[in-house]
C-alpha positions as CSV (number, residue, x, y, z in Angstrom):
1,X,-11.7,11.7,12.3
2,X,-15.0,9.5,12.1
3,X,-15.3,6.3,13.6
4,X,-14.6,3.8,11.0
5,X,-15.0,0.3,11.6
6,X,-13.7,-2.7,9.6
7,X,-15.6,-5.1,8.3
8,X,-13.0,-6.9,5.9
9,X,-9.3,-7.6,6.4
10,X,-8.1,-10.5,4.3
11,X,-4.2,-9.5,4.9
12,X,-1.6,-10.1,2.9
13,X,-0.2,-12.3,0.0
14,X,2.5,-12.3,-2.3
15,X,2.4,-14.4,-5.5
16,X,6.2,-13.9,-8.1
17,X,6.2,-10.2,-9.8
18,X,3.0,-8.0,-8.3
19,X,2.4,-8.5,-4.6
20,X,-0.5,-7.4,-2.7
21,X,1.2,-5.8,0.7
22,X,-2.0,-4.6,2.1
23,X,-6.0,-4.9,1.6
24,X,-9.2,-4.4,3.2
25,X,-12.5,-2.3,3.2
26,X,-14.6,-0.6,5.7
27,X,-17.8,1.0,7.0
28,X,-17.2,4.9,7.6
29,X,-20.7,6.3,9.0
30,X,-21.2,10.3,9.3
31,X,-22.8,13.2,7.7
32,X,-19.7,14.6,6.5
33,X,-18.4,16.0,3.3
34,X,-15.2,14.0,4.1
35,X,-15.0,10.6,4.9
36,X,-12.4,8.8,6.6
37,X,-10.4,5.6,5.6
38,X,-7.4,4.3,8.9
39,X,-5.2,2.0,7.0
40,X,-3.7,-1.1,9.3
41,X,-0.2,-0.3,8.5
42,X,2.3,2.4,6.9
43,X,2.7,2.0,3.6
44,X,5.7,1.3,1.3
45,X,7.8,3.2,-0.7
46,X,6.8,3.2,-4.7
47,X,3.9,1.1,-4.2
48,X,0.4,1.4,-6.3
49,X,-2.5,2.7,-3.8
50,X,-6.0,1.7,-5.1
51,X,-9.1,3.6,-3.8
52,X,-12.5,2.4,-4.3
53,X,-15.2,4.1,-2.6
54,X,-18.8,3.2,-2.5
55,X,-20.7,5.9,-1.5
56,X,-24.2,5.0,0.0
57,X,-26.1,8.6,-0.5
58,X,-27.2,9.3,-4.3
59,X,-25.7,11.5,-6.4
60,X,-22.7,12.3,-4.1
61,X,-19.4,12.1,-5.9
62,X,-15.5,11.9,-4.7
63,X,-13.8,15.2,-5.7
64,X,-10.6,14.1,-4.4
65,X,-8.4,11.4,-2.6
66,X,-6.0,13.4,-0.3
67,X,-3.6,11.3,2.7
68,X,-0.8,11.9,5.2
69,X,2.7,10.3,3.9
70,X,4.8,11.7,6.3
71,X,7.2,13.6,3.1
72,X,3.8,14.7,0.9
73,X,1.0,14.3,0.3
74,X,0.6,11.7,-2.8
75,X,-1.5,12.6,-5.8
76,X,-4.4,9.9,-6.3
77,X,-6.2,10.2,-10.1
78,X,-9.3,8.8,-11.0
79,X,-9.2,6.0,-13.1
80,X,-10.9,7.4,-16.2
81,X,-14.4,5.4,-17.2
82,X,-14.9,3.8,-13.6
83,X,-17.7,5.5,-12.4
84,X,-20.6,3.4,-12.1
85,X,-24.1,3.3,-9.8
86,X,-27.0,1.6,-8.8
87,X,-29.7,1.0,-6.3
88,X,-28.7,5.0,-5.2
89,X,-24.7,4.0,-5.0
90,X,-21.9,5.0,-6.7
91,X,-18.5,3.9,-7.2
92,X,-14.8,4.4,-8.8
93,X,-11.2,4.0,-8.7
94,X,-8.8,6.0,-7.9
95,X,-4.9,5.7,-7.5
96,X,-1.5,6.5,-7.1
97,X,1.3,5.5,-8.7
98,X,5.2,5.7,-7.2
99,X,3.8,7.2,-4.2
100,X,5.5,8.4,-1.2
101,X,5.7,6.2,2.1
102,X,4.6,6.0,5.2
103,X,0.5,6.3,4.3
104,X,-1.9,5.4,7.8
105,X,-5.2,7.8,6.4
106,X,-6.9,7.8,3.6
107,X,-9.8,10.8,2.8
108,X,-12.3,10.8,0.6
109,X,-13.9,14.2,-0.4
110,X,-17.1,14.8,-1.3
111,X,-19.3,16.5,-3.8
112,X,-22.1,16.7,-0.9
113,X,-22.9,14.9,2.3
114,X,-23.2,11.3,2.6
115,X,-24.9,9.3,5.1
116,X,-21.9,6.2,4.8
117,X,-19.8,5.0,2.7
118,X,-17.6,1.7,1.9
119,X,-14.5,2.6,1.2
120,X,-12.1,-0.6,-0.2
121,X,-8.1,-0.5,-0.7
122,X,-5.5,-2.2,-1.8
123,X,-1.3,-1.5,-2.1
124,X,0.2,-3.6,-4.3
125,X,4.1,-3.8,-4.7
126,X,6.1,-5.0,-7.8
127,X,4.3,-2.4,-10.1
128,X,5.5,0.2,-13.1
129,X,6.6,3.1,-11.4
130,X,5.0,5.8,-13.7
131,X,2.4,5.5,-16.8
132,X,0.7,2.2,-14.6
133,X,-2.2,2.1,-16.0
134,X,-3.1,0.0,-18.4
135,X,-5.3,2.2,-21.1
136,X,-8.7,3.5,-19.2
137,X,-11.5,1.5,-17.3
138,X,-14.8,-0.1,-17.9
139,X,-18.1,0.2,-16.3
140,X,-21.8,-1.7,-15.6
141,X,-24.4,1.0,-14.4
142,X,-27.5,0.1,-12.8
143,X,-26.7,-3.9,-14.2
144,X,-29.3,-7.0,-13.9
145,X,-28.5,-10.1,-12.7
146,X,-29.9,-13.2,-13.9
147,X,-32.6,-15.4,-13.1
148,X,-29.8,-18.0,-11.9
149,X,-28.1,-15.4,-9.8
150,X,-24.7,-14.5,-12.0
151,X,-23.7,-10.3,-12.8
152,X,-21.7,-10.5,-15.4
153,X,-19.7,-7.7,-15.3
154,X,-17.5,-5.7,-17.6
155,X,-15.0,-6.4,-19.8
156,X,-11.5,-4.9,-20.3
157,X,-8.3,-5.7,-22.8
158,X,-4.8,-5.0,-21.2
159,X,-1.6,-4.8,-23.3
160,X,1.1,-5.9,-20.6
161,X,1.4,-8.1,-17.7
162,X,-1.0,-6.8,-15.4
163,X,-2.5,-6.6,-12.0
164,X,-6.6,-6.3,-13.1
165,X,-9.6,-5.0,-10.3
166,X,-13.4,-4.9,-10.4
167,X,-15.0,-2.8,-7.6
168,X,-18.4,-4.1,-7.3
169,X,-21.8,-3.4,-5.6
170,X,-24.9,-5.8,-5.1
171,X,-28.1,-5.7,-3.9
172,X,-28.4,-7.9,-0.8
173,X,-27.9,-10.7,-0.7
174,X,-24.8,-10.2,-3.1
175,X,-22.6,-13.1,-4.5
176,X,-20.3,-15.5,-3.4
177,X,-17.6,-16.4,-5.8
178,X,-16.6,-15.5,-9.5
179,X,-15.6,-17.0,-12.4
180,X,-13.9,-17.8,-14.6
181,X,-10.7,-19.3,-11.8
182,X,-8.1,-16.2,-13.0
183,X,-10.5,-14.5,-10.3
184,X,-10.2,-14.2,-6.8
185,X,-13.1,-13.0,-4.8
186,X,-14.1,-11.1,-2.1
187,X,-16.7,-9.4,-0.9
188,X,-16.3,-6.0,-2.0
189,X,-13.8,-6.3,-5.1
190,X,-12.2,-9.6,-7.2
191,X,-8.8,-9.3,-9.0
192,X,-6.2,-11.3,-10.6
193,X,-2.7,-11.2,-9.9
194,X,0.2,-11.2,-12.6
195,X,-2.9,-11.3,-15.3
196,X,-0.8,-12.1,-19.3
197,X,-2.6,-9.3,-21.6
198,X,-5.6,-10.0,-23.0
199,X,-9.0,-9.7,-22.9
200,X,-11.1,-10.1,-18.7
201,X,-15.0,-9.9,-17.5
202,X,-15.4,-11.5,-14.6
203,X,-18.9,-12.8,-13.6
204,X,-20.0,-12.8,-10.1
205,X,-21.8,-16.0,-9.0
206,X,-24.2,-16.9,-6.6
207,X,-26.5,-13.5,-6.5
208,X,-29.6,-12.9,-5.4
209,X,-32.1,-13.6,-9.3
210,X,-32.0,-11.2,-11.2
211,X,-30.5,-8.6,-8.3
212,X,-29.4,-5.6,-9.4
213,X,-25.7,-4.6,-9.7
214,X,-22.9,-2.2,-11.0
215,X,-18.9,-2.6,-11.1
216,X,-16.0,-0.5,-12.2
217,X,-12.9,-2.2,-14.1
218,X,-9.2,-1.1,-14.5
219,X,-5.8,-3.2,-14.9
220,X,-2.5,-1.7,-13.5
221,X,1.0,-2.0,-15.0
222,X,4.0,-4.6,-13.6
223,X,7.2,-3.3,-13.2
224,X,9.4,-4.0,-16.2
225,X,12.0,-6.5,-15.5
226,X,15.5,-5.9,-15.0
227,X,17.6,-7.7,-17.5
228,X,20.2,-10.0,-15.9
229,X,24.1,-9.1,-15.4
230,X,26.2,-10.4,-18.5
231,X,29.1,-13.3,-17.1
232,X,32.1,-12.1,-17.5
233,X,34.8,-14.5,-19.8
């Protein structure tokens, strides 16, 4: 197993409906064709697992994502429309829905050797158990920031109450925030919890003037609500 250095840990956070159980990003170094990612704790039953690699070697692609769930490895799908690239880096978004629990390690299987990757991961609970993806993803490749250091991401239209996430890579120095206010900022991705149906487009702020960036964006549906039991008279 390659040495994995955790450089960002954001902990767990809970809101009504969707809940982020764990989230973090890590650097996997080495020249292999498999990039490993160790999780901070085992995943729970039925969560949606979102894996978002950034490959630091040009022309290399993620072929598949696997894990070590004790009851049998989960199936991960690439979100259509999320493959993007910039500055000789590539990124995309993969997910598993209604996943077997107990995952402690992910493996990204690559098309060629890579010098390093920056892998981001989220476990999100209270999500739809099937057909969780809301439409297809969107992306910006070889984006150019404004003279004010703004990096305008792609726009996505959702049809349900969704968890919306945008994975990005920016040339140093990277952005320090995001607008509008519905978005939550991290140094690897931005997201919206429990976003009602509508249009979403993040703009990263505080970046390098006219800097290069790329971004991939996807939306995942909340679990169906359970109707309250009728009262007996």
